[in-house]
C-alpha positions in Angstrom: 54.9 22.0 150.4 57.0 21.5 147.0 60.7 23.0 147.4 61.8 25.5 145.4 63.9 22.9 143.5 61.1 20.4 142.9 59.6 23.5 141.3 62.1 24.4 138.6 62.6 20.3 138.1 58.9 20.2 136.8 59.4 23.1 135.0 62.2 22.2 133.0 60.4 18.6 132.2 57.8 20.8 131.1 59.5 22.6 128.8 61.4 19.2 127.2 58.3 17.7 126.0 56.1 20.7 125.2 56.2 21.3 121.2 58.7 24.0 120.0 57.3 27.7 119.7 56.5 28.8 116.3 57.4 32.5 115.2 55.9 34.0 112.4 57.6 36.6 110.3 61.4 36.4 110.0 63.3 33.4 110.8 65.6 33.0 113.9 68.4 30.4 113.6 68.6 27.2 116.2 71.9 28.9 117.5 72.3 29.1 121.5 75.9 29.1 122.7 77.1 27.7 126.2 77.9 24.9 127.2 75.4 23.6 129.3 73.4 21.5 127.2 76.0 20.1 125.0 77.9 19.3 128.5 75.3 16.2 129.2 75.5 14.9 125.5 78.5 14.6 124.6 79.8 10.8 126.3 80.9 11.0 130.2 84.4 9.4 129.2 86.5 10.7 126.1 89.0 8.1 125.1 90.6 10.1 122.4 93.0 13.7 122.8 91.8 16.7 121.4 93.8 18.9 119.2 91.4 22.2 119.2 91.4 25.0 116.2 89.6 27.6 116.4 90.3 31.5 114.5 87.8 33.0 111.9 89.7 32.0 108.5 92.2 29.1 108.0 90.6 27.0 111.0 89.1 24.2 108.8 92.1 24.4 106.4 94.6 23.5 109.1 92.6 20.7 110.5 92.7 19.4 107.1 96.9 20.1 106.8 97.0 18.5 110.8 95.0 15.6 109.4 97.2 14.9 106.9 100.2 15.3 108.9 98.6 12.4 110.8 97.8 10.0 108.0 101.4 10.4 106.6 102.9 9.5 110.5 100.0 6.7 110.3 98.5 8.0 113.7 95.2 7.1 114.0 92.9 10.2 114.1 89.3 11.7 113.5 88.2 15.1 112.5 85.3 17.2 112.7 84.9 20.3 110.8 81.8 22.8 109.6 80.0 23.2 107.6 79.7 19.2 106.5 79.6 19.4 102.9 78.0 18.4 100.9 76.5 16.1 103.1 75.7 16.1 107.2 77.6 13.0 107.4 80.8 14.5 105.3 81.9 16.7 108.4 83.7 13.5 110.0 86.0 11.6 108.7 88.3 8.7 110.1 91.6 8.4 109.2 91.2 10.5 106.1 87.4 8.7 105.2 83.9 9.8 105.1 82.6 8.0 107.9 79.8 5.7 106.6 76.2 7.4 106.6 74.2 5.0 108.1 76.7 5.1 111.2 76.2 8.5 111.3 72.5 8.4 111.1 72.7 5.9 113.9 74.9 7.6 115.8 73.1 10.5 115.6 70.0 9.0 116.6 71.4 7.8 119.4 72.4 10.7 121.1 68.9 12.6 120.3 67.6 9.4 122.3 70.0 10.0 125.2 69.4 13.5 125.5 65.4 13.0 125.4 65.3 10.5 128.1 67.6 12.7 130.3 64.9 15.6 129.5 61.8 13.4 129.9 62.5 11.8 133.6 63.7 13.1 136.7 67.0 12.8 135.7 68.4 16.3 136.2 70.5 17.8 138.3 70.1 21.6 140.0 72.0 22.4 137.4 70.1 21.0 134.5 66.8 22.8 136.3 68.1 25.8 136.2 68.9 25.6 133.0 65.7 26.5 130.3 67.8 26.0 127.1 65.3 23.2 126.0 66.9 20.3 123.4 70.1 21.0 121.6 70.7 22.7 118.5 71.5 21.1 115.4 75.2 22.4 115.8 75.8 20.9 119.4 74.0 17.7 118.2 76.3 17.5 115.0 79.4 18.0 117.6 78.0 15.2 120.1 77.7 12.9 117.0 81.0 13.6 116.1 82.4 13.2 119.8 80.6 10.1 119.7 82.2 8.7 116.6 85.2 9.5 117.6 84.8 7.4 121.0 83.2 4.2 119.1 86.2 4.0 116.3 89.0 4.3 119.2 91.2 7.3 117.3 93.9 8.6 119.3 93.2 12.0 118.7 90.1 14.4 117.5 91.0 17.1 115.2 88.5 19.6 116.2 87.2 22.8 114.4 85.4 25.4 116.1 82.2 26.5 115.2 81.6 29.9 116.2 83.3 31.7 118.7 85.4 29.8 121.3 84.7 29.7 125.0 81.1 29.3 124.4 81.2 27.0 121.0 80.2 23.4 121.5 83.1 21.6 120.9 84.9 23.5 123.8 83.0 21.0 125.9 85.5 18.4 124.9 87.1 16.9 127.8 90.9 16.5 127.0 93.2 18.6 124.9 96.4 18.2 123.8 97.2 21.8 122.2 95.2 24.2 120.8 95.8 26.6 117.6 94.5 29.7 117.0 94.4 31.3 113.4 93.8 34.6 112.4 91.2 37.0 113.8 89.5 39.5 112.0 85.5 41.1 112.2 82.8 38.3 111.8 79.8 37.4 113.6 80.0 40.3 115.6 76.0 39.7 116.4 77.0 36.7 118.9 80.7 37.4 119.6 81.1 41.0 120.0 81.8 44.4 117.8 85.5 45.1 118.4 88.2 42.4 117.2 89.2 42.7 120.7 86.1 41.4 122.1 86.1 38.6 119.6 89.6 38.0 120.5 88.6 37.4 124.5 85.9 34.7 123.1 88.0 33.1 120.9 90.5 32.5 123.3 88.2 30.8 125.3 89.7 27.6 123.7 92.9 27.7 125.8 93.5 25.0 128.4 95.9 24.9 131.6 99.2 23.3 130.8 98.1 22.9 126.8 100.3 24.8 124.6 98.6 27.0 122.1 99.9 27.9 118.8 98.9 31.2 117.4 99.1 32.8 113.7 101.6 35.5 114.0 100.2 37.7 111.4 97.3 38.8 113.9 96.7 42.3 114.7 99.1 43.8 117.8 96.2 44.1 119.9 94.8 40.7 119.2 97.9 38.9 120.2 98.1 41.2 123.2 94.6 39.7 124.3 95.9 36.2 123.6 98.5 36.5 125.8 96.8 38.1 128.7 94.3 35.5 128.7 97.2 32.7 128.5 98.5 34.2 131.2 95.2 34.0 133.5 94.8 30.4 132.0 97.9 29.3 132.8 99.6 28.2 129.7 101.9 29.7 127.2 101.2 30.7 123.0 103.6 30.1 120.9 103.8 32.2 117.6 103.7 30.2 114.1 106.6 32.1 113.0 108.7 29.5 115.1 108.0 26.8 112.3 109.5 29.0 109.5 113.0 26.7 109.5 110.9 23.6 109.3 109.6 24.9 106.1 112.6 26.1 104.6 113.1 22.5 102.0 109.4 23.6 100.5 109.9 23.4 96.9 108.2 27.0 95.8 107.9 26.2 92.5 106.1 23.2 92.6 103.9 24.6 95.4 103.7 28.7 95.1 101.2 29.1 98.4 99.6 32.1 98.7 100.3 34.0 102.4 97.5 32.7 104.0 98.5 29.4 102.7 101.8 29.2 104.4 100.2 31.0 107.7 97.9 28.1 108.2 100.9 25.4 107.0 102.8 27.2 109.9 100.2 26.8 112.3 99.7 23.0 112.0 103.7 22.3 111.3 103.8 23.8 114.9 100.9 22.3 116.3 102.0 19.0 115.0 105.7 19.5 116.2 104.5 20.5 119.7 102.8 16.8 119.9 105.8 15.0 118.4 109.2 16.6 119.0 110.8 13.2 117.2 108.5 13.4 114.4 109.8 15.3 110.9 107.1 17.1 108.9 107.6 16.7 105.3 106.0 19.9 103.5 106.6 18.6 100.3 105.0 15.1 100.6 102.2 16.6 102.8 101.1 19.3 99.8 101.3 16.3 97.3 98.6 14.5 98.8 96.3 17.6 98.5 95.1 18.2 101.9 92.2 20.5 101.3 88.8 20.7 102.7 86.1 20.9 99.8 84.9 24.4 98.6 88.3 25.9 99.2 90.0 27.3 96.1 88.6 23.7 94.5 88.8 23.2 90.7 85.6 21.4 89.4 84.2 19.9 86.2 81.1 21.1 85.1 80.9 20.0 81.2 77.8 17.6 82.1 76.4 20.5 83.7 76.5 22.7 81.0 75.9 20.0 77.9 79.2 19.8 77.0 79.8 23.4 76.3 82.5 24.3 79.0 85.5 21.7 79.1 87.9 23.9 81.4 87.1 23.5 84.8 85.8 26.6 87.3 87.2 27.9 90.5 85.0 27.3 93.5 85.9 29.5 96.7 83.8 29.8 99.8 85.3 33.5 100.7 82.5 34.8 102.8 83.7 37.3 105.2 86.2 39.9 104.4 89.5 38.4 105.2 88.5 36.0 102.4 87.3 38.2 100.0 90.6 40.1 100.3 92.6 36.6 99.8 90.5 35.1 96.8 90.9 39.0 94.9 94.2 38.4 95.7 94.4 34.8 94.0 92.1 36.0 91.0 94.3 38.7 90.0 97.1 36.7 89.7 96.5 33.9 88.9 93.2 33.4 87.3 92.8 36.9 85.3 94.1 36.9 82.0 96.1 40.0 80.7 93.2 42.0 82.2 90.3 40.6 80.3 86.9 39.6 81.9 86.4 37.1 84.9 82.7 35.9 84.9 81.4 35.2 88.6 78.7 33.9 90.2 78.4 34.7 93.6 75.7 34.5 96.7 76.4 35.4 100.2 74.2 34.7 103.9 72.8 37.4 105.3 74.5 39.7 107.8 74.1 42.5 110.2 77.9 43.1 110.3 79.4 41.5 106.8 80.0 44.8 104.9 78.1 43.4 101.9 78.7 46.1 99.2 82.6 46.8 100.0 83.2 42.6 99.5 81.4 42.7 96.1 83.4 45.9 94.8 86.9 44.2 96.5 86.0 41.1 93.9 84.1 43.1 91.0 86.1 44.9 87.8 84.4 47.1 85.2 84.7 44.2 82.7 83.4 41.6 84.7 80.4 39.3 84.4 78.5 38.9 87.5 75.4 36.0 88.4 74.6 37.2 91.9 72.1 34.2 93.0 70.4 32.9 96.2 71.2 29.9 97.7 68.2 27.8 99.5 68.4 27.5 103.2 68.3 24.6 105.1 65.9 24.8 108.2 68.8 26.3 110.3 71.6 28.1 107.7 71.3 31.5 107.7 69.1 33.5 104.7 70.5 34.4 101.2 71.5 37.5 100.8 68.4 38.6 98.3 69.7 38.8 94.4 68.2 41.9 93.8 70.8 43.6 96.4 73.6 41.4 94.9 72.6 42.9 91.4 72.4 46.5 92.3 75.4 46.6 93.6 76.9 44.9 90.0 75.0 47.7 88.4 77.4 50.7 90.0 80.5 48.4 89.5 80.0 46.8 85.8 79.9 48.9 82.6 76.7 47.6 81.2 73.7 45.7 82.1 74.4 43.0 79.8 77.2 41.8 82.0 74.4 41.2 84.8 72.8 37.7 85.1 68.9 38.4 85.2 67.7 35.0 84.8 66.8 32.2 87.3 68.0 32.4 91.0 69.2 28.9 91.3 73.2 28.0 91.4 72.7 25.5 87.9 71.3 27.9 85.7 73.3 30.6 87.1 76.9 28.8 86.7 75.4 27.9 82.8 75.1 31.5 81.9 78.5 32.2 83.6 80.0 29.2 81.0 78.4 30.9 78.1 79.3 34.4 78.7 82.9 33.5 79.5 83.4 30.6 77.0 86.4 29.0 78.2 87.5 32.3 80.0 87.9 32.3 83.9 84.9 32.0 85.9 84.8 31.5 89.9 82.0 30.8 91.9 82.5 32.4 95.4 80.5 33.6 98.9 78.8 31.2 101.5 79.5 28.0 101.9 76.2 27.1 102.1 76.3 28.6 98.1 79.2 25.8 97.6 77.3 23.0 99.5 74.0 23.7 96.8 76.5 23.6 93.8 78.1 20.3 95.1 74.8 18.7 95.2 73.7 19.5 91.9 73.9 17.2 88.7 76.3 17.2 86.7 78.7 19.1 88.6 82.2 16.8 89.2 84.5 17.6 91.8 88.3 17.3 91.4 89.2 16.2 94.7 87.3 13.0 95.9 87.4 11.4 99.5 86.3 8.2 100.3 84.3 6.9 102.6 84.4 4.0 105.3 82.2 0.9 103.9 79.6 -0.1 105.9 80.0 -2.6 108.7 78.0 -4.9 110.7 75.4 -2.4 112.2 74.9 -1.6 108.4 74.4 -4.9 107.8 71.6 -5.9 110.4 69.9 -2.7 109.6 69.6 -4.0 105.9 68.7 -7.2 107.1 66.2 -6.1 108.8 65.2 -3.3 106.3 64.6 -5.7 103.7 62.5 -8.1 105.2 59.8 -5.3 105.6 59.8 -3.4 102.7 62.0 -3.1 99.3 64.9 -1.0 99.5 65.7 1.7 97.7 68.5 1.6 95.1 71.2 3.8 97.4 69.9 0.8 99.9 70.3 -2.1 97.8 73.6 -0.5 97.1 74.7 -0.4 100.6 73.3 -4.0 101.5 75.1 -5.1 98.7 78.5 -3.5 99.8 77.6 -4.5 103.4 77.3 -8.3 102.8 80.7 -8.2 100.5 82.3 -6.3 103.7 81.0 -8.8 105.9 82.2 -11.8 104.3 85.5 -11.0 103.2 86.7 -8.3 106.8 89.3 -9.8 108.0 87.8 -9.0 111.6 85.4 -11.6 113.4 84.0 -11.0 116.6 84.9 -12.9 119.8 81.9 -11.9 122.1 80.9 -8.7 123.8 83.7 -6.9 125.5 86.9 -9.1 124.4 89.1 -7.9 121.7 89.0 -8.2 117.7 91.1 -10.8 116.4 91.9 -10.8 112.6 91.2 -13.5 109.9 93.6 -13.7 107.3 92.4 -14.2 103.9 94.3 -16.5 102.2 96.3 -15.5 99.4 94.6 -17.4 96.7 91.5 -16.1 98.1 93.0 -12.8 97.0 94.5 -13.7 93.7 90.6 -14.8 92.9 89.0 -11.2 94.1 91.5 -9.8 91.6 90.6 -11.8 88.7 86.9 -11.4 89.5 87.4 -7.7 89.7 89.1 -7.9 86.1 86.3 -9.3 84.2 83.4 -7.2 85.9 85.5 -4.1 85.2 86.0 -6.2 81.6 82.5 -6.8 81.1 81.2 -3.2 82.4 83.2 -1.9 79.5 81.5 -3.8 76.9 78.3 -3.5 77.9 78.9 0.4 77.6 79.8 -0.4 74.0 76.8 -2.5 73.3 74.8 0.6 75.0 76.7 2.8 72.3 76.7 0.9 69.0 72.9 -0.3 70.1 72.0 3.8 69.7 74.0 3.7 66.6 72.6 0.8 64.8 68.9 2.0 66.0 69.6 5.2 64.2 71.2 3.4 60.9 68.9 0.5 61.1 67.5 0.9 57.1 70.9 0.7 56.6 72.8 -1.8 58.5 75.3 -4.6 57.4 76.8 -7.8 57.9 80.2 -6.0 59.0 78.7 -3.9 62.3 75.9 -6.6 63.0 78.6 -9.3 63.2 80.6 -7.0 65.3 77.7 -6.1 67.8 77.0 -9.8 68.4 81.5 -10.7 69.0 81.0 -8.0 72.1 78.0 -9.5 73.4 79.7 -12.7 73.0 82.6 -11.5 75.1 80.2 -9.3 77.6 78.6 -12.8 78.5 82.5 -14.7 78.6 83.6 -12.2 80.9 80.4 -12.2 83.1 81.1 -16.2 83.3 84.4 -15.5 84.5 83.0 -13.5 87.1 80.6 -15.5 88.5 82.8 -18.7 88.1 85.5 -16.5 90.4 82.8 -15.0 92.8 81.7 -18.9 93.5 85.2 -20.0 94.2 85.7 -17.0 96.6 82.4 -18.1 98.5 83.3 -21.8 98.0 79.7 -22.3 96.5 77.3 -20.6 94.2 74.9 -18.4 95.4 72.0 -19.8 97.3 68.7 -17.7 96.5 66.9 -19.2 98.8 68.8 -17.8 101.4 68.9 -14.0 101.1 68.9 -12.8 104.8 71.7 -14.1 107.5 70.9 -14.2 111.3 72.0 -11.9 114.2 74.4 -14.6 115.2 76.0 -15.0 112.6 76.6 -10.9 111.9 77.8 -10.4 115.0 79.0 -13.5 116.1 76.5 -14.1 119.5 73.0 -14.9 120.1 70.8 -12.4 121.4 69.5 -13.7 124.4 65.7 -13.1 125.3 65.0 -10.1 127.3 67.7 -8.4 126.8 69.1 -5.3 125.2 72.8 -6.7 124.8 74.7 -5.3 121.7 78.2 -5.7 120.5 80.6 -2.9 121.4 80.9 -0.3 118.2 84.5 -1.3 117.9 83.0 -4.6 116.4 79.7 -3.0 114.5 81.8 -0.1 113.0 85.2 -1.5 112.8 88.1 -0.1 115.2 90.5 2.6 113.5 93.0 1.4 115.9 94.4 -1.6 114.4 96.3 -2.4 117.5 96.7 -5.8 118.6 97.3 -7.9 121.7 100.2 -10.6 121.6 97.8 -13.0 121.9 95.5 -11.6 118.3 98.9 -11.7 116.5 99.9 -15.7 117.8 95.8 -16.7 116.9 96.3 -15.0 113.4 99.5 -16.4 113.0 98.5 -20.3 113.4 95.2 -19.2 111.7 96.9 -18.0 108.7 99.9 -20.7 108.5 96.8 -23.2 108.5 94.4 -21.5 106.0 97.6 -21.1 103.6 98.4 -24.7 103.7 94.6 -25.6 103.2 94.3 -23.3 100.5 97.0 -25.0 98.5 96.1 -26.5 94.7 96.2 -29.8 94.4 94.0 -30.5 91.2 93.2 -28.5 88.3 89.6 -29.6 89.0 87.1 -26.3 89.8 85.3 -28.3 91.8 88.6 -29.1 94.4 89.6 -25.7 94.2 86.0 -23.8 95.2 86.5 -26.9 98.4 89.8 -25.7 99.1 89.3 -22.2 99.5 85.6 -23.2 101.5 88.2 -25.3 104.0 90.5 -22.9 104.2 88.0 -20.1 105.1 86.4 -22.4 107.5 89.8 -23.4 109.5 90.4 -19.9 110.3 87.2 -19.3 111.4 87.3 -22.5 113.7 90.4 -21.4 114.8 89.0 -17.8 115.9 85.9 -19.9 117.2 88.1 -21.6 119.6 90.0 -18.6 120.7 86.8 -16.6 121.3 85.0 -19.4 123.3 88.4 -20.0 125.5 88.0 -16.0 126.1 84.6 -16.5 127.2 85.3 -19.6 129.6 88.1 -17.2 131.4 86.0 -14.4 132.0 83.6 -16.4 133.5 86.0 -17.8 136.0 86.6 -13.9 136.9 
């Protein structure tokens, strides 16, 4: 006779493999608060310390400020914010760079596969069996992926933004925290968090941990502060109000950085949190703000010249103000810094559906009778909130604006609305605001150029092996081919080489001669690209004036071609010297052993550590590493000194230098492996 526990386990297993129930009618977002599922999905060990940032407004900006402080202090860190913009992998950064897209997809698949295996086998504990939550929600999957990447990249600190609420949010499953931050709290997501500001504050206070300091925005309402203080006493920690950091900002150049009040509060919270971690490190607010540590879509100016066909030269303002607190802050900024002499502002607005947001009041706070309004709908993703119908926004606009000609009645797409707003405004102010999902759609639109740009980490060995296998099964897309090329180049020029699974990575110094050749190759490549663009432009002119082409323009065209070809030849020559050989058309694919530094044994699933696959964010080295680097560097530099003017001799010297470095590290690697075997 099966026990009750056995029956529960069997039912849980059946639910996990059954297809999801389909509903007809209104779409329900897959939001299930709680820590049961996510606790089983994140890594069992957390080798980084969390900086957890919650609140209603400003928490993402505080994360960006903290990341900027870590970067200036030279401390390895990762950040996780939501919603990611414009792509899913853009929600995770490592030391200021977006995580590589392919790496993100790989780790996300690993999380899904591991959780699926757990659900499909008899691996449930009694607590697992009692939980009928089913699969991970999209946000839980994003959170587990970010935590896994932090582990693999060996960051020291993880700056994590709460998704919704606090105590039951997926991010609260992190196993170790160094400090928590709670920004300004206001009414938002009442259908999930509670109907009063005190109830919401109680949920957001749930990120506190015993003995972990908590920084709180001192401008919060009295009832909110009382709830937070009471919860801190129950948990066994203390809260510190952000006003304590005011003396640290006395040197702030207010003329160069005229901060809005909410921006100053965010900076105070971030500064006090950083000082609680590193009391002996100084925070230079002027230097920090000079690096523009802001998230996408937060009071950001973007260019739409290409989108408008050259009709709009001035940038437009974009801000993800999606609740009453954000709308009030945006309205204050527009009235003081954007609107010109009581003139009109052209708005492109779009909001998500909500049972609790004061929709009409939000629009009335932004609009004035002389303004222009295009209220549009964004395209909602699988788990995104639905957009508020455009007709509802236009209805509110009719009550505020003077004339119907100030209302946009065209296509509901963001691109068409921006084009209309720019045409109405001429060179006057244009503001795109509302849901962050609206902002995300704008940033994906062709012809939109962001002013703030964040780099992406280069593809590593895992990506190189993936594309090596993929290219042998089907033609690569243009994006895949570009990333494959980057991965090959990074693999060859990267200063890191593998020393066997489980051993520390060593550094192969790149000889100075090779660095010089890289600069020469880059120069000739840029020049060739410039001449190529000039030739293309001139060819169009010549085709339009074919009947009247004179000898002068024709000879100029030929001269441009000659110079382009000369630079391409110089580029190829420099790259051949860097490689130490000419490209071999017969060898397009490298073996796994060449890429990872070891051969996979038959019938095993042995894999290199992710440190070797994707690179280590710490950059730390042991004494043995430094000694090996010094030895290899001296050998490489001595062997790459040019002794003749011959091109062949130069190429051979560079090749010998690289081989000497690799051989030196190979000897160290084999010795380490022998020691491990003896142990």
